[in-house]
N, C-alpha and C positions, 0 to 999 in steps of 0.2 A: 552200260547199266548204273554205275555209281552215280554219275552225274546228272543222267536223266531220271533216276528214281527217287523216293523220297526216302522215307524211314523204313527199316526191315525189320522183321521180328528176330530172325537171324539167317547166318548164312553156312550153307552147307559144301563141303567138297571132299571129293573122292580121289586119292591117289595124285595125280598131278594139279588137279582141282583144289584138293586138301593143301596143298603147296601154297597155292594162291589165297586160299583163307588164311593160310598163317602169316603170309605176306602182309596181306592187309592189316591183319592183327597187330603184326610188326608197326607198320606205318601210323596206326592209331597210338599206340602205346608210346612212341618216338614222337608224336605231335606233329607228323606229316599231314594227316587228314584227321577230320573230324568222324567220330564214331557215327556212322547211321543204322545200326544194328544192334540187337541188345545180348547176342550169343553167337558163338560159333560152334559148329560139329566138324570135325576133322576124321576123315575116315582114310586109313592107311596113309598117312600124311610123310612126307619127307620135306627138308628145308630146301628154300631157295636160295642157292650159295651165288654170291656174287665176289669176285677177285679183283685186285688190282689197286695201286696205290689213291685212284681217284674215287675209288668205292667207298662212301661214309661208313664208319665202324657199326652204326645200327643196322646197315642191311649187310655188311660183310660179316658180323657174328650173327650165327645161325639162330639167333632167337633164344638162345641158352642164357641161364640166370646168372652166369658165372660172375658178372659183373652187380648182380643183385636187382637187375631190373627184369622181373618176370612180365611177361604180356599179360596185361591188365583188361583182359576180356573173359566173362564166363564162358567155358567151353567144356564140349563132350569129345571124347577122344576114343574112336574106334581101332583097337590093335589085335592083330592075329598072332600068335606065337608061331605059326607057320608061314607068315608073309615074309616074302623076300625085303619088303621095308621094315621087319619088325623093329630092328635096332633105331632106325631112323624114327619110326613113328614114336617110340618112347623118347627120343630125344627132342623131338618137338613138343610132345606131351609135358615134358619136365620143365620146357622153358614158359610155362603159363603157370601165373598166381596158383600157389596150392589150394588154398581156401576157394577157388574159383573154378576149377577143373573137376572134372569127371571122367572115369575111364570106364569102359566096356570091353569086355575082352572075348575073344573066340578061338577056335583053332582050326579054320578050314581055309585058311590062306588068304590070296589077295581078291577078296569079294565081301559081299555083305550077307550074311545068313538072311534066311527067310523064315526061320522057325518062329511058331508062336512066342516061346520063351524069350528068344534073344529079341525080338521086334518089340516085345513089351518092355524088357529091361531098358532098350535104347529108347523108347518112347517116354519112359518115366525119368531118364535122364535128361533127355532134351527138355522136357517140362519144367524139370528143377532148374536146368541151366537158363530157360526163358523166365522163370520167376525171380532167380537172381539178378538178370538183366535188368528187369523191369523195375525191380527194387533199386537198382543202381541208377537207373535213369529218371527215376520218379514217374515212370509211364504209368498209364492208366491200369488196373488190376487185370491179370489176364482171365479169358473167359473160362471157366472150369471146365476139365474134359467132359465131365458127365452132362453138363449144360450143352456143349457142343455137339455130343452124341443124340443128345434127347432133340434137338434143333433138325438134325440131320434126319433122325427117324420121324419126327414130325412133317419135314418137307417132304419126305419119301411116301409117307402115309397118305399125304393132301395129293401127290401128282398120281400115285396108284388109284386112288378114287377116281380122279378126274379122268385118267384113262380107261377105267372100268366104265365109266358114265359113257364115255363115247366110243366104246369099244376098241380101244387101241391097246388094252392090257392082256396080255395071253397067260398071267400068273395069278 
């Protein structure tokens, strides 16, 4: 995906997928690959750990800022106090630049809550991370959420009208 794709708005990972996101952010921060995304979302993350004398320190050190080298990617971290990966998720979160990271918490374990309150909070944090990422990369301004929703409504109304006209809409 990385080699064949262009630039991405953001990357998101859950559990092991979040570990891959953290690894990709580490590769960017330590200059191993160019950053092709503006922000990262890590849900129930843990570190990718590598051991052995041949493993470079940037990979062996689990993204922690012990050496003062925070991961330099705008990020959103979803952490649950009831997740078996809670401490590891907090460790991953602390490895990111404090001014660029945001945290959303919940208490339902190793899953993603589907309540409107949580979803809205997470969406707001993602929008903020996208804004920070766009500013950092001098990208074109992001489409406002209200504009995007209006575009969806307009498209839906047009399609609904088309289907009514041709008898293919039952609503």
